[in-house]
BAMARPA-229813 format. One record per residue (C-alpha): residue number from 1; residue in three letters; x, y, z. Coordinates in Angstrom, 2 decimals. Example, Ala and Ser with C-alpha at 12.3 -4.5 7.8 and 13.67 -1.06 7.14 Angstrom:
2
   seq   type         x         y         z
     1    ala     12.30     -4.50      7.80
     2    ser     13.67     -1.06      7.14
END
This chain:
623
   seq   type         x         y         z
     1    met    138.65     73.30    101.31
     2    glu    135.74     71.34     99.77
     3    val    135.37     70.91     95.90
     4    glu    132.55     73.32     95.75
     5    gln    134.58     76.15     97.48
     6    leu    137.56     75.40     95.19
     7    glu    135.33     75.98     92.22
     8    ile    133.97     79.17     93.64
     9    leu    137.63     80.24     94.41
    10    gly    138.70     79.50     90.93
    11    phe    135.92     81.57     89.54
    12    ile    136.02     84.67     91.79
    13    arg    139.80     85.24     91.21
    14    arg    139.10     85.77     87.55
    15    phe    137.09     88.91     87.89
    16    ala    137.54     92.29     89.33
    17    pro    137.40     93.47     92.21
    18    phe    138.40     90.08     93.57
    19    glu    141.29     89.51     91.10
    20    gly    143.84     91.54     92.97
    21    leu    143.00     90.36     96.57
    22    pro    145.40     88.24     98.60
    23    glu    144.89     84.51     98.33
    24    glu    143.95     84.06    102.05
    25    thr    141.19     86.79    101.56
    26    leu    139.78     84.97     98.50
    27    ala    139.60     81.65    100.49
    28    arg    137.74     83.51    103.17
    29    val    135.27     84.92    100.57
    30    ala    134.80     81.54     98.97
    31    gly    133.98     80.02    102.27
    32    gln    131.16     82.56    102.93
    33    val    129.51     82.39     99.51
    34    glu    125.99     81.14     99.17
    35    ile    124.40     80.13     95.85
    36    ala    121.00     81.06     94.54
    37    tyr    119.18     80.06     91.41
    38    tyr    116.65     82.07     89.43
    39    arg    114.53     81.02     86.46
    40    ala    114.41     83.34     83.52
    41    gly    111.93     86.14     84.01
    42    ser    111.77     85.89     87.74
    43    pro    112.52     88.85     89.97
    44    ile    115.60     88.95     92.06
    45    leu    115.52     92.32     93.72
    46    asn    112.45     94.54     93.82
    47    tyr    112.73     98.40     94.32
    48    gly    112.52     99.27     98.00
    49    asp    113.18     95.87     99.35
    50    glu    115.83     95.29    102.05
    51    val    119.11     94.02    100.61
    52    his    121.85     92.33    102.66
    53    asp    123.84     90.60     99.88
    54    leu    126.26     91.43     97.10
    55    tyr    125.46     89.52     93.88
    56    leu    127.94     87.96     91.51
    57    val    126.62     86.47     88.16
    58    arg    128.07     82.85     87.95
    59    ser    126.16     82.05     84.90
    60    gly    123.09     83.31     82.93
    61    ala    122.16     86.91     82.57
    62    val    120.59     89.62     84.72
    63    glu    118.69     92.90     83.74
    64    ile    119.04     95.91     85.98
    65    tyr    116.19     98.46     85.85
    66    arg    115.72    102.08     86.96
    67    arg    112.92    102.86     89.37
    68    ser    110.75    104.11     86.53
    69    gly    110.99    100.67     84.84
    70    glu    113.39    101.79     82.17
    71    leu    116.13     99.16     81.40
    72    tyr    119.58    100.37     82.89
    73    asn    121.90     97.61     82.18
    74    arg    122.30     93.93     81.18
    75    leu    124.93     91.82     83.29
    76    ser    126.65     88.51     82.46
    77    glu    129.13     86.24     83.93
    78    gly    131.32     87.81     86.35
    79    ser    129.32     91.16     86.91
    80    leu    128.37     92.42     90.24
    81    phe    125.04     94.07     91.51
    82    gly    123.36     95.07     94.65
    83    gln    126.23     97.29     95.89
    84    met    124.22    100.43     95.50
    85    gly    121.62     99.24     98.02
    86    leu    124.34     98.00    100.41
    87    leu    125.91    101.49    100.24
    88    met    122.60    103.27    100.58
    89    asn    120.61    102.22    103.84
    90    asn    120.05     98.55    102.54
    91    arg    117.27     99.42    100.20
    92    val    117.24     98.28     96.71
    93    arg    117.70    101.18     94.37
    94    leu    117.90     99.48     90.99
    95    pro    115.61     96.38     90.69
    96    ala    116.93     93.18     89.01
    97    arg    115.42     90.42     87.16
    98    ala    116.86     87.21     85.61
    99    leu    116.83     87.36     81.85
   100    glu    117.95     83.65     81.59
   101    asp    118.13     80.87     84.06
   102    thr    120.72     82.39     86.21
   103    leu    123.14     81.07     88.98
   104    leu    124.26     83.84     91.51
   105    tyr    126.93     83.83     94.07
   106    cys    125.69     85.77     97.08
   107    leu    128.24     87.47     99.50
   108    pro    126.86     88.46    102.83
   109    glu    126.65     92.29    103.86
   110    ala    129.24     91.87    106.68
   111    leu    131.92     90.48    104.35
   112    phe    131.11     93.28    101.71
   113    his    131.75     95.99    104.28
   114    thr    134.91     94.25    105.57
   115    leu    136.28     94.04    102.14
   116    cys    135.54     97.76    101.47
   117    ala    137.38     98.70    104.67
   118    glu    140.35     96.57    104.05
   119    phe    140.97     97.10    100.40
   120    glu    140.83    100.52     98.63
   121    ser    140.70     98.79     95.19
   122    phe    137.60     96.90     96.13
   123    ala    135.83     99.98     97.61
   124    asp    136.73    101.99     94.49
   125    phe    135.20     99.29     92.16
   126    val    131.82     98.79     94.05
   127    glu    131.05    102.63     94.17
   128    val    128.51    104.05     91.95
   129    asp    129.77    104.13     88.46
   130    ser    129.69    107.99     87.89
   131    ser    131.43    108.56     91.33
   132    arg    134.13    106.14     90.28
   133    leu    134.79    107.94     86.99
   134    arg    134.70    111.26     88.86
   135    gln    137.48    109.94     91.11
   136    ala    139.56    108.84     88.11
   137    val    139.19    112.26     86.37
   138    ser    140.04    114.07     89.74
   139    arg    143.06    112.06     90.18
   140    gln    144.26    112.98     86.66
   141    glu    143.36    116.80     87.11
   142    gly    144.90    116.92     90.64
   143    ala    148.34    116.15     89.37
   144    asn    148.68    119.29     87.41
   145    glu    149.33    122.63     88.76
   146    leu    148.49    124.44     85.46
   147    met    144.95    123.25     85.59
   148    thr    144.31    123.83     89.36
   149    ser    146.09    127.47     89.60
   150    ser    144.29    130.47     88.70
   151    val    145.80    133.51     87.41
   152    arg    144.95    135.47     90.55
   153    glu    147.79    133.46     92.23
   154    leu    150.29    134.92     89.82
   155    ile    149.42    138.56     90.66
   156    thr    152.20    140.12     92.96
   157    arg    150.98    143.81     92.95
   158    glu    148.06    146.12     92.06
   159    pro    148.06    147.26     88.48
   160    val    149.69    150.55     87.52
   161    thr    147.08    152.68     85.54
   162    ile    146.73    156.00     83.87
   163    ser    143.93    157.98     82.45
   164    leu    143.06    157.83     78.67
   165    ser    143.73    161.58     78.42
   166    ala    147.26    161.26     79.57
   167    thr    150.42    161.71     77.27
   168    val    153.04    159.17     76.37
   169    gln    155.59    161.08     78.54
   170    glu    153.34    161.02     81.52
   171    ala    152.76    157.17     80.90
   172    ala    156.65    156.60     80.64
   173    gln    157.16    158.52     83.86
   174    arg    154.64    156.50     85.70
   175    met    156.13    153.31     84.47
   176    thr    159.55    154.45     85.40
   177    glu    158.58    155.44     88.99
   178    glu    156.70    152.10     89.40
   179    gly    159.43    150.01     88.02
   180    val    156.89    148.19     85.50
   181    ser    157.02    147.28     81.89
   182    ser    153.35    147.90     81.20
   183    ile    150.63    150.36     82.17
   184    leu    146.98    150.10     81.88
   185    val    144.98    152.84     80.22
   186    leu    141.66    153.45     81.86
   187    asp    138.48    155.08     80.36
   188    pro    136.94    157.45     82.98
   189    ala    133.73    157.08     81.14
   190    pro    133.18    153.46     80.53
   191    arg    131.37    152.28     77.37
   192    asp    127.84    150.68     77.37
   193    asp    129.47    147.17     77.65
   194    gly    130.88    148.20     80.95
   195    ala    134.53    148.06     79.81
   196    leu    137.01    150.11     82.12
   197    val    140.32    149.16     80.62
   198    ala    140.72    151.05     77.33
   199    gly    144.07    149.89     76.49
   200    ile    147.48    148.81     77.51
   201    leu    150.90    150.35     76.84
   202    thr    154.23    148.45     77.16
   203    asp    157.94    149.10     77.05
   204    arg    157.87    147.70     73.53
   205    asp    155.07    149.96     72.56
   206    leu    157.06    153.05     73.59
   207    arg    160.12    151.86     71.67
   208    thr    158.39    150.87     68.46
   209    arg    155.41    153.23     68.28
   210    val    156.86    156.38     69.91
   211    leu    160.62    156.55     69.75
   212    ala    161.16    154.72     66.33
   213    ala    158.34    156.72     64.83
   214    gly    159.67    160.03     66.12
   215    leu    156.40    161.04     67.88
   216    ala    156.28    163.97     70.28
   217    leu    156.44    163.34     74.12
   218    gln    152.89    165.00     74.32
   219    thr    151.35    162.51     71.90
   220    pro    148.13    161.28     73.47
   221    val    148.55    157.74     74.94
   222    ala    145.29    156.71     73.25
   223    gln    147.25    157.17     69.96
   224    val    149.84    154.57     70.53
   225    met    148.36    152.07     73.18
   226    ser    147.13    148.61     72.16
   227    ala    143.25    149.29     72.52
   228    asp    140.74    146.82     73.71
   229    pro    143.40    144.50     75.11
   230    val    142.77    140.68     75.55
   231    ala    142.27    140.19     79.33
   232    leu    141.47    137.25     81.64
   233    glu    139.04    137.11     84.47
   234    ser    140.74    136.34     87.86
   235    gly    139.12    132.94     88.20
   236    gln    140.63    131.59     84.98
   237    phe    143.42    129.10     84.98
   238    val    147.07    129.57     84.47
   239    phe    147.02    127.38     81.42
   240    glu    144.30    129.65     79.81
   241    ala    146.63    132.60     80.34
   242    met    149.50    130.73     78.49
   243    leu    147.15    129.85     75.55
   244    ala    145.83    133.45     75.29
   245    met    149.47    134.65     75.04
   246    leu    150.41    131.92     72.48
   247    arg    147.28    132.52     70.38
   248    his    147.56    136.36     70.28
   249    asn    151.37    136.66     70.52
   250    leu    151.20    138.72     73.77
   251    his    153.66    139.43     76.60
   252    his    151.21    141.10     78.96
   253    leu    147.74    140.12     80.10
   254    pro    145.34    142.34     82.13
   255    val    143.65    140.49     84.96
   256    leu    139.98    141.55     85.72
   257    his    137.60    140.77     88.52
   258    arg    134.09    141.61     87.63
   259    gly    135.39    143.91     84.93
   260    arg    137.86    145.86     87.11
   261    pro    141.56    145.42     86.67
   262    ile    143.32    143.82     89.66
   263    gly    146.76    143.21     88.02
   264    val    148.83    142.37     84.98
   265    ile    150.67    139.17     84.38
   266    ala    153.73    138.99     82.20
   267    leu    155.12    136.21     80.18
   268    ser    157.77    135.89     82.61
   269    asp    155.35    135.01     85.32
   270    leu    154.17    131.97     83.46
   271    met    157.60    130.55     83.15
   272    arg    157.34    129.23     86.74
   273    his    154.37    127.17     85.64
   274    glu    155.02    126.00     82.05
   275    ser    157.91    123.93     80.72
   276    arg    158.15    126.31     77.60
   277    asn    157.47    123.33     75.30
   278    ser    154.48    124.65     73.43
   279    leu    155.86    128.31     73.70
   280    phe    158.97    127.03     72.16
   281    val    157.21    125.47     69.25
   282    val    154.92    128.49     68.46
   283    arg    157.93    130.94     68.62
   284    his    159.74    128.75     66.15
   285    ile    156.73    128.67     63.92
   286    phe    156.45    132.42     63.75
   287    arg    160.35    132.82     63.16
   288    ala    160.24    130.31     60.18
   289    gln    161.09    132.18     56.85
   290    ser    160.12    129.26     54.48
   291    leu    157.95    126.22     54.19
   292    glu    161.13    124.21     54.68
   293    glu    161.72    125.64     57.98
   294    leu    158.22    124.96     59.00
   295    ile    158.47    121.41     58.08
   296    gly    161.42    121.26     60.38
   297    val    159.57    122.77     63.35
   298    ala    156.72    120.33     62.73
   299    gly    158.93    117.60     63.92
   300    glu    158.93    119.28     67.38
   301    val    155.23    118.97     67.75
   302    lys    155.07    115.31     68.45
   303    ala    157.82    115.60     71.19
   304    cys    155.80    118.57     72.71
   305    phe    152.69    116.26     72.77
   306    val    154.56    113.53     74.57
   307    arg    156.02    115.80     77.11
   308    met    152.63    117.32     77.85
   309    val    151.29    113.77     78.48
   310    asn    154.27    112.84     80.53
   311    glu    153.81    115.97     82.67
   312    asp    150.12    114.87     83.42
   313    ala    148.45    117.65     81.44
   314    asn    144.77    117.00     81.06
   315    ser    142.79    116.67     77.69
   316    arg    141.68    120.33     77.82
   317    met    145.22    121.54     78.13
   318    ile    146.65    119.39     75.52
   319    gly    143.83    119.83     73.05
   320    ser    144.10    123.61     73.44
   321    ala    147.88    123.61     73.05
   322    met    147.80    121.45     69.86
   323    ala    145.09    123.65     68.56
   324    val    147.27    126.78     69.18
   325    ile    150.11    125.23     67.39
   326    gly    147.92    124.23     64.42
   327    arg    146.59    127.68     64.17
   328    ser    150.06    129.21     64.41
   329    phe    151.12    127.00     61.27
   330    lys    148.06    128.28     59.33
   331    gln    148.82    131.91     60.31
   332    arg    152.54    131.69     59.35
   333    leu    151.65    129.89     56.08
   334    leu    149.21    132.72     55.28
   335    glu    151.84    135.39     55.98
   336    leu    154.37    133.72     53.79
   337    ala    151.78    133.28     51.08
   338    glu    150.82    137.00     51.14
   339    ala    154.57    137.81     51.00
   340    glu    154.79    135.68     47.74
   341    leu    151.56    136.62     46.10
   342    gly    151.20    140.26     47.42
   343    pro    148.54    141.82     49.55
   344    pro    145.06    140.39     49.16
   345    pro    142.86    142.25     46.65
   346    val    139.95    142.25     49.17
   347    pro    139.94    141.36     52.84
   348    tyr    139.25    137.89     53.89
   349    cys    139.16    135.66     57.16
   350    phe    140.64    132.14     57.11
   351    leu    138.63    129.80     59.21
   352    ala    139.53    126.81     61.19
   353    leu    136.81    124.19     61.66
   354    gly    136.14    121.06     63.76
   355    ser    138.41    120.07     66.55
   356    met    140.80    123.08     65.96
   357    ala    137.99    125.55     66.40
   358    arg    136.84    123.72     69.50
   359    asp    140.41    123.68     71.04
   360    glu    140.30    119.82     71.08
   361    gln    143.06    118.86     68.45
   362    leu    145.24    115.93     69.05
   363    ile    148.33    114.73     67.30
   364    val    146.18    112.47     64.82
   365    thr    144.36    115.11     62.79
   366    asp    143.53    116.30     59.38
   367    gln    142.91    119.74     58.20
   368    asp    139.45    121.36     57.96
   369    asn    139.31    125.01     56.92
   370    ala    137.49    127.51     54.75
   371    leu    137.60    131.22     53.63
   372    ile    135.21    134.04     54.18
   373    leu    135.67    136.71     51.57
   374    asp    134.68    140.29     51.48
   375    asn    131.22    141.04     49.91
   376    arg    133.17    142.84     47.10
   377    tyr    134.75    139.65     46.09
   378    his    134.45    138.91     42.30
   379    ala    135.46    135.40     41.13
   380    gly    136.64    136.61     37.68
   381    val    138.78    139.36     39.20
   382    his    139.89    137.96     42.55
   383    gly    139.57    134.22     42.11
   384    asp    142.91    133.33     41.01
   385    tyr    144.62    134.93     44.03
   386    phe    142.50    133.26     46.59
   387    ala    142.76    129.78     44.82
   388    ala    146.60    130.31     44.89
   389    leu    146.48    131.41     48.59
   390    ala    144.45    128.45     49.67
   391    glu    146.51    125.96     47.68
   392    arg    149.78    127.23     49.48
   393    val    148.23    126.97     52.93
   394    cys    146.68    123.58     52.44
   395    asp    149.75    122.15     50.77
   396    gly    151.85    123.65     53.47
   397    leu    149.67    122.20     56.26
   398    ala    149.94    118.79     54.56
   399    ala    153.63    118.94     54.42
   400    cys    153.67    119.86     58.15
   401    gly    151.70    116.75     59.18
   402    tyr    148.06    118.00     58.95
   403    ser    146.81    115.73     56.28
   404    tyr    144.24    116.69     53.67
   405    cys    140.48    116.40     54.62
   406    lys    139.18    113.30     52.82
   407    gly    135.78    115.05     52.55
   408    gly    137.31    118.05     50.61
   409    ile    136.34    120.59     53.52
   410    met    139.21    122.88     52.64
   411    ala    139.75    126.35     51.34
   412    thr    141.11    124.72     48.14
   413    asn    137.54    123.65     47.38
   414    pro    135.69    126.63     45.68
   415    arg    132.62    125.44     47.47
   416    trp    134.12    126.71     50.73
   417    arg    135.45    130.01     49.48
   418    leu    132.42    132.25     49.91
   419    thr    131.61    135.89     50.73
   420    arg    130.32    137.00     54.07
   421    arg    126.68    137.44     52.49
   422    gln    126.94    133.85     50.97
   423    trp    128.09    132.20     54.28
   424    glu    125.22    134.05     56.10
   425    gln    122.91    132.58     53.55
   426    cys    124.38    129.02     53.95
   427    phe    123.87    128.94     57.71
   428    thr    120.38    130.48     57.41
   429    asp    119.45    127.70     54.98
   430    trp    120.96    125.01     57.08
   431    ile    119.07    126.23     60.12
   432    asp    115.65    127.29     58.56
   433    asn    115.47    124.44     56.20
   434    pro    117.24    121.45     57.80
   435    ser    117.53    117.90     56.57
   436    pro    119.64    115.15     58.09
   437    gln    121.70    114.76     55.02
   438    ser    122.41    118.49     54.60
   439    leu    123.55    118.71     58.24
   440    leu    125.44    115.56     57.88
   441    asp    127.59    117.28     55.29
   442    ser    127.65    120.64     57.09
   443    ser    127.75    119.96     60.90
   444    ile    131.46    120.55     61.09
   445    phe    130.86    124.24     60.10
   446    phe    129.13    124.61     63.38
   447    asp    132.45    124.54     65.06
   448    leu    134.22    127.50     63.44
   449    asp    136.82    129.95     64.56
   450    gly    138.66    132.77     62.86
   451    val    142.39    132.08     62.56
   452    phe    143.70    135.11     60.42
   453    gly    142.45    138.14     58.61
   454    lys    139.07    139.58     59.61
   455    thr    138.52    137.21     62.40
   456    glu    135.62    139.33     63.63
   457    trp    133.63    137.94     60.70
   458    ala    133.85    134.53     62.34
   459    asp    132.63    135.92     65.49
   460    gln    129.68    137.32     63.76
   461    leu    128.75    134.09     62.08
   462    asn    128.96    132.36     65.53
   463    ala    126.60    134.98     66.79
   464    leu    124.20    134.44     64.01
   465    ile    124.20    130.71     64.61
   466    ala    123.64    131.13     68.36
   467    arg    120.91    133.53     67.83
   468    arg    118.96    131.64     65.02
   469    ala    119.66    127.88     66.10
   470    arg    117.91    127.99     69.32
   471    gln    114.67    129.41     67.59
   472    his    114.48    126.39     65.18
   473    pro    113.48    123.14     66.89
   474    arg    113.33    121.33     63.54
   475    phe    117.03    122.18     63.02
   476    leu    117.90    121.01     66.46
   477    ala    115.91    117.75     66.01
   478    ser    117.82    117.06     62.63
   479    leu    121.22    117.78     64.27
   480    ala    120.23    115.61     67.13
   481    arg    119.36    112.72     64.87
   482    asn    122.81    112.85     63.26
   483    ala    124.42    112.96     66.66
   484    leu    122.99    109.53     67.34
   485    asn    124.58    108.02     64.34
   486    arg    127.72    107.05     66.12
   487    thr    127.08    104.88     69.30
   488    pro    129.58    103.95     72.12
   489    pro    131.12    100.47     71.65
   490    leu    129.16     98.56     74.26
   491    gly    127.25     95.48     73.52
   492    phe    124.26     93.58     74.91
   493    phe    126.11     92.51     77.97
   494    lys    128.18     95.69     78.37
   495    glu    131.25     94.17     76.64
   496    phe    133.35     96.11     74.12
   497    val    132.10     95.83     70.59
   498    met    135.08     95.61     68.17
   499    glu    135.59     97.56     64.91
   500    gln    135.52     95.30     61.73
   501    asp    136.95     97.55     59.12
   502    gly    139.88     95.41     58.01
   503    lys    142.81     97.74     58.93
   504    his    141.82     97.97     62.49
   505    asn    140.03     94.65     63.15
   506    asn    139.16     93.92     66.80
   507    ser    139.88     97.30     68.15
   508    ile    137.87    100.33     69.34
   509    asn    138.08    103.73     67.67
   510    leu    138.03    106.00     70.67
   511    lys    137.25    109.03     68.47
   512    arg    134.48    107.72     66.25
   513    arg    132.90    105.90     69.31
   514    gly    133.69    108.23     72.15
   515    thr    134.86    111.74     71.99
   516    ala    133.22    112.44     68.55
   517    pro    129.62    111.50     69.52
   518    leu    130.17    113.44     72.97
   519    ala    131.08    116.61     71.04
   520    asp    128.19    116.00     68.77
   521    leu    125.53    115.76     71.54
   522    ile    127.11    118.58     73.63
   523    arg    126.95    120.77     70.46
   524    val    123.21    120.10     69.98
   525    his    122.54    121.15     73.61
   526    ala    124.70    124.14     73.36
   527    leu    122.92    125.36     70.36
   528    ala    119.61    124.76     72.05
   529    val    120.66    127.16     74.99
   530    gly    122.23    129.78     72.75
   531    ser    125.78    129.18     73.84
   532    arg    128.48    130.87     71.74
   533    ala    131.28    128.66     73.24
   534    gln    133.27    126.55     70.88
   535    asn    135.14    124.21     73.24
   536    ser    132.97    121.24     74.43
   537    phe    133.74    121.75     78.07
   538    glu    132.87    125.38     77.91
   539    arg    129.70    124.60     75.96
   540    leu    128.88    121.92     78.68
   541    lys    129.46    124.57     81.36
   542    asp    126.67    126.72     79.57
   543    val    124.25    123.72     79.13
   544    ile    124.63    122.90     82.82
   545    glu    123.82    126.55     83.87
   546    ala    120.88    126.53     81.51
   547    gly    119.40    123.56     83.67
   548    ile    118.21    121.42     80.55
   549    leu    119.84    118.18     81.74
   550    pro    118.80    115.87     84.47
   551    lys    120.50    116.48     87.69
   552    gly    124.06    115.11     87.87
   553    arg    124.19    114.32     84.18
   554    gly    126.39    117.38     83.10
   555    pro    129.25    116.47     85.41
   556    asp    129.04    112.88     84.34
   557    leu    129.37    114.03     80.71
   558    arg    132.31    116.12     81.44
   559    asp    134.08    113.26     83.34
   560    ala    133.28    110.79     80.46
   561    met    134.60    113.25     77.88
   562    glu    137.75    113.77     79.94
   563    phe    138.45    110.27     80.61
   564    ile    137.87    108.87     77.16
   565    ala    139.99    111.64     75.54
   566    met    142.86    110.96     78.04
   567    val    142.86    107.23     77.22
   568    arg    142.99    108.17     73.59
   569    ile    145.72    110.62     74.22
   570    arg    147.93    108.53     76.41
   571    his    147.79    105.64     73.83
   572    gln    148.86    107.91     71.03
   573    ala    151.83    109.18     73.03
   574    leu    152.75    105.35     73.75
   575    asp    152.55    104.89     69.90
   576    leu    154.83    107.86     69.37
   577    val    157.39    106.62     72.00
   578    ala    157.48    103.21     70.37
   579    gly    158.05    104.51     66.93
   580    arg    154.52    103.59     65.71
   581    glu    152.23    105.70     63.48
   582    pro    149.60    106.90     66.13
   583    asp    145.95    106.60     65.65
   584    asn    142.65    106.61     67.42
   585    asn    142.31    102.78     67.68
   586    ile    143.06    100.75     70.66
   587    glu    142.96     97.02     71.27
   588    pro    141.15     96.03     74.59
   589    glu    143.98     93.75     75.49
   590    his    146.32     96.91     75.53
   591    leu    143.92     98.51     78.20
   592    ser    144.81     98.42     81.78
   593    asp    142.11     97.00     84.26
   594    phe    141.55    100.70     85.48
   595    glu    141.10    102.00     81.83
   596    arg    138.82     99.14     80.98
   597    arg    136.61     99.52     83.98
   598    asn    136.34    103.35     83.73
   599    leu    135.97    103.30     80.00
   600    lys    132.79    101.03     80.48
   601    asp    131.50    103.65     82.95
   602    ala    132.22    106.55     80.48
   603    phe    130.63    104.74     77.45
   604    gln    127.60    103.98     79.62
   605    ile    127.22    107.69     80.48
   606    leu    127.44    108.40     76.78
   607    ser    124.78    105.88     75.96
   608    his    122.41    107.46     78.48
   609    ala    123.15    110.91     77.17
   610    gln    122.29    109.77     73.64
   611    lys    118.86    108.28     74.90
   612    phe    118.11    111.60     76.62
   613    leu    119.04    113.65     73.40
   614    lys    116.63    111.48     71.42
   615    phe    113.98    112.12     73.93
   616    arg    114.50    115.84     74.20
   617    tyr    114.90    116.64     70.50
   618    gln    112.09    114.46     68.92
   619    pro    113.12    113.36     65.36
   620    asn    109.60    113.69     64.08
   621    arg    109.74    117.48     64.78
   622    ala    112.37    117.56     61.91
   623    gly    109.56    117.04     59.44
END
């Protein structure tokens, strides 16, 4: 082999997708490479031209453009371009220009296709970025039955039903005849919202609400049933059924198809699909009789997190399960506080904010919460009770591993213990009179969920937000401006930019530079289309259906969110297994080649999404 070919061989074996190829293949590649030189500013590929080579940057820098002339990417030593044209009828789709004096290695088309055919790793690498990321995410999702199975698959028989006018004796007789532990109560005259299922009656209800209470057999079933039961649509996933049961402490869930009941699934039906890990933790939380017992249960949460990661659960499942566990701690702490302090003097709703409200909580988290108080609340009369209640809950959460919020967004802060009327005024002011600074302080409140008490008050606040936000472009523009404060960690040449904050030098914070800015920009789009969803994936679904994103950008965002979150999750699990304190920071040298390559794709998608956000919600409209 000649000296020049040896130099080429030494270079290409350093970079993906060549680095893993057999040595004889690399020698064959080096023997077919041609060298081209371009002066700074000169065009390399023009849109629509024929292309018959794959280009590898040996030295210098290359700029890649979109057809519109917008800069798409900048490439440096070891980067490839031209593959899209080779895969799409040999026509240049992304023009290229030399930014500096540049030396290129050119691989002929025939060799390119041979390598694609012979080596799957090579073919995966050279496919279009978003397609590669989609495959990576699909590979993750496909491994888990909880994510791919719908609740319809758990239904083994048609539902047993009875009319709303029936008696408890008739209901018990029917349940006995059919051999079931629950019966759906149907309303023969559905309400305006189209609801047909008026309630559900279970064996437990008959035991506790009829027999134990000494009620007559002729008692109307409507008097003892659980009215307006939580239900799932037939297309929802098994893991969503599991989370609904956990969150609402249920043992039976009606399954609907277009509003009509098609079956009922019981807790026992889920046992074939779930390892009982999160169920186990939540049950222990609600059985705890003291803070000390809750602290003991908190140690099981990390093990649950690691097991879910090892079982290939995706970020949606893990985030939801961790949020349900966090809510359960709050609920039990509130129950214990009320048992100690006595019943509340006026009704209230305890709020979860941020990642817990979005069902995106992970093992590294702090507490963000607040209180909605009844309009009859008077600080001089009721203030001490709710201050003590908040203190017990927030201190209890800290003892259970949910650290205090550094920004003071907790119910212990009197600023965040407000009446219903005051909260409505807060959101009205934030939306009607926006400023970047006020929204910087309050944006977390646009992810809120009722955890305990009058949870319908949280639903009403969310309805107000959804209704009002889309009507105020200045608010959306201010929120969008704040969503651009955190940028992905990709530098000028698409290399990772390291954090330089002392404690985590030369690392990437995957929350601050990845999942958080994605959640921020998805929230803006969701509010713009009037979505009432809280979870980022659910919000994105509403945004895609509204058609406000360029074609293909919605699925790309979903894949980017999933991939970055899963890298973050897996590395937190590795820290736990190794006995280290988990965090959101990762050093690039600890990334696999697969993670490194796909993270760059995901961060690039985030970068493009932020540019579109800036374009769609013009900052100057914020006044």
